[in-house]
C-alpha positions in Angstrom: -11.6 34.4 -70.8 -8.2 36.0 -70.3 -5.9 35.6 -67.3 -3.1 37.6 -65.7 -0.7 35.2 -67.3 -2.0 36.3 -70.7 -1.6 39.9 -69.7 2.0 39.3 -68.6 2.8 37.4 -71.8 1.4 40.1 -74.1 2.9 43.0 -72.1 6.4 41.6 -71.8 6.5 40.8 -75.6 6.2 44.6 -76.3 9.4 46.7 -76.9 10.9 48.3 -73.8 8.4 46.9 -71.3 9.2 45.9 -67.7 7.0 44.5 -64.9 6.9 46.7 -61.8 8.5 45.1 -58.8 6.1 44.3 -56.0 2.8 44.5 -57.9 1.1 43.4 -61.1 1.8 46.3 -63.4 3.7 47.0 -66.6 5.4 50.1 -67.8 7.5 51.4 -70.8 10.3 54.0 -70.8 9.6 57.2 -72.5 12.0 60.2 -72.4 13.8 58.8 -69.3 10.6 58.1 -67.3 8.7 54.9 -66.8 5.1 55.2 -67.8 2.5 52.6 -66.7 0.0 51.3 -69.2 -1.6 48.3 -67.6 -2.0 47.3 -64.0 -4.1 45.3 -61.6 -7.1 47.2 -60.3 -6.5 48.5 -56.8 -10.0 48.4 -55.3 -11.0 50.4 -52.3 -13.1 48.0 -50.3 -13.5 50.0 -47.1 -13.7 53.9 -47.1 -10.6 55.6 -45.7 -8.5 52.4 -45.9 -5.9 51.4 -48.5 -6.7 50.0 -51.8 -6.2 46.2 -52.3 -5.3 44.4 -55.5 -8.3 42.8 -57.2 -6.9 40.3 -59.7 -10.2 39.9 -61.5 -9.8 43.3 -63.2 -7.1 45.5 -64.9 -6.6 49.2 -65.3 -5.7 49.9 -68.9 -4.5 53.2 -70.3 -6.5 54.7 -73.2 -5.8 57.5 -75.6 -8.2 60.1 -74.2 -11.6 60.7 -72.6 -13.4 60.1 -75.8 -12.0 56.6 -76.2 -12.7 55.9 -72.6 -16.4 56.9 -73.0 -16.6 54.9 -76.2 -15.3 51.7 -74.5 -17.5 52.1 -71.5 -20.6 52.6 -73.7 -19.7 49.8 -76.1 -19.6 46.9 -73.6 -20.4 47.4 -69.9 -19.9 43.7 -69.3 -16.2 44.1 -70.1 -15.4 47.8 -69.3 -16.2 49.8 -66.2 -14.8 52.6 -64.1 -14.9 54.1 -60.6 -14.7 57.6 -59.3 -10.9 57.2 -58.7 -10.5 57.2 -62.5 -12.7 60.3 -63.2 -10.8 62.6 -65.5 -8.0 60.0 -66.1 -7.7 58.3 -69.5 -8.0 54.7 -68.3 -10.7 52.0 -68.1 -11.1 49.0 -65.9 -11.4 45.6 -67.7 -13.0 42.5 -66.3 -10.7 39.6 -67.2 -13.4 37.0 -67.2 -15.4 38.9 -69.8 -12.6 39.8 -72.3 -11.2 37.4 -74.9 -7.5 37.0 -75.4 -7.7 38.7 -78.8 -9.5 41.7 -77.2 -7.0 41.8 -74.4 -4.0 41.8 -76.9 -5.5 44.8 -78.7 -6.2 46.7 -75.4 -2.7 46.1 -74.1 -1.0 47.0 -77.4 -3.1 50.2 -77.7 -2.3 51.1 -74.0 1.4 50.6 -74.8 1.1 52.9 -77.8 -0.3 55.6 -75.5 2.8 55.6 -73.3 5.6 54.4 -75.6 8.0 56.8 -77.3 6.5 58.4 -80.4 8.8 56.6 -82.8 8.2 53.1 -81.3 6.3 50.7 -83.5 5.1 47.1 -82.9 5.7 46.0 -86.5 9.5 46.9 -86.3 9.8 44.9 -83.0 8.0 41.9 -84.3 9.8 41.6 -87.6 13.2 42.3 -86.0 12.7 39.8 -83.2 14.3 42.2 -80.7 14.3 41.6 -77.0 11.3 43.0 -75.1 13.5 43.7 -72.1 15.2 47.1 -71.6 19.0 47.1 -71.5 20.8 46.6 -68.2 21.9 50.3 -68.3 18.3 51.4 -68.8 17.2 49.1 -65.9 19.9 50.5 -63.6 19.0 54.1 -64.6 15.3 53.4 -63.9 16.1 51.9 -60.5 18.1 55.0 -59.5 15.4 57.4 -60.7 12.3 55.5 -59.4 10.8 57.0 -56.3 8.2 55.2 -54.2 4.7 56.2 -55.1 2.4 57.4 -52.3 -0.9 55.5 -52.2 -4.1 56.7 -50.7 
């Protein structure tokens, strides 16, 4: 069984990753834009009302619709989706059902989907570089970031 603490530890160990302020989500900078790759599932409990965080599941970015279909078919006890994600390359993952090893692979693969083309995990691990973006990159992202509309 994996936890949000495991997700945070794995995600923040990846190059260029930051945690989104105000919610449980992680993103990486690519060409000057911050791209989300793993986040807490925002579940719609009541129709026509806002979504609420459900800490028992994560949204995880996948490469494409084929990978999404493969994961959903492979293990429905771990992977699921909802209409909100139709046409979007992401799956929902039940934290209670996924192992830490599976979680690491999912988070790293999601990072690869959003990270710059030249970014590699092997270089980061062997060099022991910081997983935090530079202060200049953080300042630039803060200025560029616009609030997202939810609904």
